C-alpha positions in Angstrom: 0.0 0.0 0.0 2.8 2.3 0.9 4.5 1.7 -2.5 1.2 2.5 -4.3 0.9 5.9 -2.5 4.5 6.7 -3.3 3.8 6.1 -7.0 0.5 8.0 -6.8 1.8 11.1 -5.1 3.9 12.5 -8.0 0.9 12.0 -10.3 -1.4 14.0 -8.0 1.1 16.7 -7.6 1.8 17.0 -11.3 -1.9 17.6 -11.8 -1.8 20.7 -9.6 1.2 22.3 -11.2 1.0 23.5 -14.7 -1.2 25.9 -16.6 -5.0 25.6 -16.8 -6.6 24.0 -19.7 -8.4 26.3 -22.2 -11.7 27.5 -20.7 -10.7 26.7 -17.1 -9.9 29.6 -14.7 -6.5 30.1 -13.3 -5.8 30.0 -9.6 -3.0 32.4 -10.0 -3.4 35.8 -8.3 -5.2 38.3 -10.4 -4.1 41.9 -11.0 -6.9 43.3 -8.8 -5.7 41.1 -5.9 -2.3 42.8 -6.0 -3.8 46.2 -5.2 -3.4 47.2 -1.6 -6.9 47.7 -0.2 -5.6 50.2 2.3 -4.7 52.7 -0.4 -7.2 55.6 -0.2 -9.4 56.1 -3.2 -9.6 59.8 -4.2 -13.1 61.3 -4.3 -13.4 62.9 -7.7 -17.2 63.5 -7.5 -16.6 67.2 -6.6 -15.5 67.7 -10.2 -18.8 66.4 -11.7 -21.2 69.1 -13.0 -24.6 69.7 -11.5 -27.6 68.3 -13.3 -29.2 71.1 -15.4 -32.5 69.2 -15.3 -32.6 68.9 -11.5 -31.6 72.6 -11.2 -34.4 73.6 -13.5 -36.9 71.5 -11.6 -35.8 72.9 -8.2 -35.9 76.4 -9.6 -39.4 76.0 -10.8 -40.6 74.5 -7.6 -38.9 77.2 -5.5 -40.5 79.9 -7.7 -43.9 78.5 -7.1 -43.3 78.4 -3.4 -42.2 82.0 -3.5 -45.2 83.0 -5.5 -47.5 81.2 -3.1 -45.8 82.8 -0.1 -47.2 86.3 -0.8 -50.8 85.0 -1.2 -50.6 82.9 1.9 -48.8 85.6 3.9 -51.7 88.0 3.0 -54.3 85.4 4.2 -52.3 84.9 7.4 -52.2 88.6 8.0 -56.0 88.8 7.6 -56.4 85.9 10.1 -54.1 87.8 12.5 -56.1 91.0 12.2 -59.4 89.1 12.7 -58.0 87.3 15.7 -57.0 90.7 17.2 -60.5 92.0 16.7 -62.2 88.8 17.8 -64.4 89.0 20.9 -65.3 86.3 23.4 -65.3 82.6 22.4 -68.2 81.8 20.1 -69.0 85.4 19.4 -69.5 86.7 15.9 -66.0 88.2 15.7 -64.5 84.9 17.0 -66.4 82.9 14.3 -65.1 85.3 11.6 -61.6 84.9 12.9 -61.9 81.1 12.8 -63.1 81.4 9.2 -60.1 83.7 8.4 -57.8 81.1 10.1 -59.2 78.3 8.0 -58.7 80.4 4.8 -55.1 81.1 5.9 -54.4 77.4 6.4 -55.9 76.6 3.0 -53.8 79.4 1.4 -50.6 77.7 2.8 -51.4 74.5 0.8 -49.2 75.5 -2.3 -46.3 76.2 0.1 -46.5 72.9 1.9 -47.1 71.1 -1.4 -44.0 72.8 -3.0 -41.9 71.7 0.0 -43.1 68.1 -0.5 -42.6 68.4 -4.3 -39.0 69.3 -3.7 -38.5 66.2 -1.6 -40.2 64.0 -4.2 -38.1 65.5 -7.0 -34.9 64.8 -5.1 -36.0 61.3 -4.2 -36.7 60.5 -7.9 -33.3 61.9 -8.9 -31.5 59.8 -6.3 -33.4 56.7 -7.5 -32.7 57.3 -11.1 -29.1 58.4 -10.8 -28.1 56.3 -7.8 -27.1 59.4 -5.8 -26.4 63.1 -6.2 -23.2 64.8 -7.1 -22.0 67.4 -4.5 -23.1 70.4 -6.7 -26.6 68.9 -6.9 -26.7 68.2 -3.2 -25.8 71.9 -2.5 -28.6 73.1 -4.8 -31.1 70.6 -3.1 -30.1 71.8 0.4 -30.5 75.4 -0.5 -33.9 75.0 -2.2 -35.2 72.8 0.6 -33.9 75.1 3.3 -35.5 78.2 1.7 -38.9 76.4 1.3 -38.7 75.0 4.8 -37.9 78.4 6.2 -41.0 79.9 4.5 -43.1 77.0 5.7 -41.8 77.2 9.3 -42.5 81.0 9.6 -46.0 80.6 8.3 -46.7 77.7 10.6 -45.5 79.7 13.6 -47.8 82.6 12.6 -50.8 80.3 12.2 -50.1 78.6 15.6 -50.0 82.1 17.2 -53.4 82.9 15.7 -54.8 79.5 16.9 -53.4 80.2 20.4 -55.2 83.6 20.5 -58.5 82.0 19.5 -58.5 79.3 22.1 
């Protein structure tokens, strides 16, 4: 038995050495395996241009938020004035102030919708492109911040009117 293994061992070892047959993968190290994984990969995404389509969409949405701001601000001002004139709870003046408050809340709809449309546009862009380049991200943050600031100011004013009418 020992003699048989001694004769078989060189045959087995010779099968492992040598080049692979055509169509068979080599077990030799590949070029990608020779790259040190600790080497930092430079981020070149900062050099990529911003998406003109995304900028146009954000600009249009922000323009509609700005246009809606003046109309909703006027409705909120009317609600504030009515709340200042309102009498006791359930009086005629109080009911009119409540109606003005409802109109102001409805007038804010285009602002809040514009804010959600910005989020939806960005979400679609991320899904389609697999992410945003830094220039696009800066535009998105700027547009979302401006729309959120308008929305927040108006919400605070409406909450103040609601507090006066309680």
